[in-house]
N, C-alpha and C positions, 0 to 999 in steps of 0.2 A: 533657484530653490528646486531642489530632489524631490519629487511628487510623484505617486503611481494612485491610479485607482482600479479596485476592483470588484467582481462582485460577489460580494459579501456569505449570501447565503452560501454559495457552489465552493467560496473557498475555505469558508469553516469543514463541511461537511466531506468533501471530494479533497482537500489536501490537508488541514490541519488536525482534522479527528483522525484520519488513517496514520497521518505520521505520528500523534501521542500514543498511539495503541503500541506502536515501535521502538519508541523513545522519546522522552519529554525533551531533549536536549538537539538541537541541528543548526548547521549554517544552511540559509535561505539564499541563493542568490538572484539577485533582481538584475534584468539586463533583459535590451532588445524585446520588451513587450511581454515579457515571461518571468514566472516564478519558478525556479527547480532547485531541490535538495536531493541527498543522498544520504541517507542512515541506516544504520542497524540496530539488532537489538542488545544489549549486553552481551551475550557471548557468540554472537556475531554469527547467528545461525539463521537469521532473517534479514535482506536488507532491500532496502527501499527505496525507489528514484519514482518522484516526482515530478512532474511538469504542468502548470497552469498557467494560461494567458491574462494579461492583464494589461492594462493602459501604462506605461511608464512615460517619464520627465527626466531620463537618467541618461546622461553621457557614456560613463562606463561603469562596468556592472559595480554591484554591492554587495557587501556579505551582512546577513543579520543573521548574528548568533543569538538563536533564542533560548534564553536558559532553561524556559516552562512553555513549552506548547497549551499544555493546557489552560494556564495563566491569561496567554495570549486571547484565545479561544476565548476564554469566558470575557473576555473585554471588546473582541470583536460582538460578542455576541448581544454587546449593550448596546450597539450602535442601531437606529432606524433606519437611517437611509439603506437602499437596496445597493448601491454603487458609491460608497464613501470613499474621499481621496484621503490619503495620509503624506505627511509630511516625512523626509528622511534628515534628521540631523546625526552630529558626530558619533553620540552615542544612546540615541534614544530616535521612539516612534514618535508621531507626535498627530494627534486627529482634533480635531475644534468643527463643532458643529452649535447654532446657536443652542442645542439643549444639552448638549455631553461634550466634554473635554476631557482626555486623557492623554499621557505621558510613558508609554514601554519601555525601559530600559534594555539594551540590548550589552552583550558582554564581548570581554575584546577578543582581538583576533587571536586565534590558538591557543585557547580556551577548550572552546568542543575540538573534538578530534573526530575528521570527516573518513569513512574506510576510503581503504585503498582501492579496494575493487574498480575495475572500469570497466562501465555500463560500453561504453565502446564494443569492447572486446566480448563481453555477455552478448551484445548482438550479433556478433559474428559468430559463435557459438553453432557447431551442427544440430539442428532441430530432428531429432528420429523419430518423434511423433507428435502429435498437434491435434486437439480438441477443443470444444467450445463447452462448456458449464454456463446455462440459464441462469437468471436470479431466481425465476422459479426453482429450481431444480436445487441450487445450494439454499433456497429458503428451506426446503423439504428435509435435506441432509441434516442442516442443522436442528428443526424438530424434530425429525425423528432420533438426533445423536441423544435425545435425553432418556430415551432407553438404555442407552449404553453407557451412562454415565460415569460405570468405572473405566471407562478407557476415554484417552483424549488423542487416539490415531485414526487415518482412515489409509486406506490400501487402494491403489489404484491398480486395474489390470484389463485386460483386453478379453474378449470371447465374443464368435462367432459376428465379429466384425463393428462390435460395440466398446464402449469403456464403462465398466462396473466400477464401484465403489462398494469397500465392505467398512463398516464402525464395527471393529473389532483390536486385539491385542494380542496377538499372536503370543506375545511372552509370557502372558499369565493365562493360568487354567482354570475352566469354567465360569467364563465369563460369557455373559450375554454379547450376540453379534448382529449384525444386520448387514445384509446384499440388499444392493440396487444396482440399475443404470446413471451413470454420470452423464451420458453421451451416446447418443443413437448412432453416432459415426466417429470416425477419426480419419485422421490426414501419418500418412509415413509407414512406419513400423509398427506391429503389434508390441504392446507390455506384455511378453511372455511371463516373467518374473514379477510377482508382487513388488509395488512402488509405496511403501510406505510413508506418510507424514503425519505430522500434527495435526490435529482438526483446530485447534487455536490458532493456526495460518489462516485459515480457510472464514475463520469469527473475524479477525483484524479486519476484512475487508467487507464483512458480510452489513455493512450500515453504509456504506458508498452507493452512489445512486446510478447506477448501471445496467445495460439490458443482459449484456453476455460477460465474463471471464473467458481469452483465450489462454489456454492451457498448452506450456512448451515443455516440452522434456528432450534433456540430451541423455542418453543411457551412460555413456563411457563415465562422464562425471558425476551421475546423478542428481542433474541439476535440474530444476521445475521454477522457470517463469511465468506468473501467473497474471496477464496483461489485462489495462484496464482501461476504457476510455468513457468520459461523460463529455459533457459539451464543451467544457474548455479545460478538460484536465487530464494527463495520461499518467498513469501511473503501473509499474513494476514490479511486484515482489519478487526476489528470486533466493528460493530457498533449495536445502539439500535435502535428497532424501536420506531417512532413519536405515538404519541396518535393518533392523526386523520389524 
């Protein structure tokens, strides 16, 4: 029998929920005591790679083609056990306890398209600038963003050895803006030209339980990697900078 066991709360908060904010469909690979997935939003402006540890009784890797991540998340929310065990059948996931039983059916192989981007190649991209954003700083940025609600952009740049961010939209006239320190230091080259990103991309991972976000920037391709680690999950958000 093919089974696996996981930390329910962590898997919901740090795996399923972040995925659902990017795409409601994904293929989860179960193998070697871990679950992993690579997905993207509909217009492929954001890629997310998640990897979470769990306890597996599986000889060969298995693909779970999840057609509705939020629905699976709601099913997991109904479970009372902290570390539930699931049974893997040909076309469904099964959970049984004295208080609850459910079957969650998965899709056939090939129905869900997996992004062709290579995480291994992205990991080898030259990083020009890196810095750390703390959870408190991110929370403060999102709190202040209510003042600039007409904009959904954030601009990163360096000055005097620190990384600043500006909530603004430089394509629009007469718009309110806020500037603040995002990181008190950075490694590598300064960001001399504004790096514009969508603020929603930061909102997507604001609910994850983390201490810091490692931000890595490749200037030539305008690629930004947000690297987040929790107790048993590693998440990498890969986004491309906007033009303005």
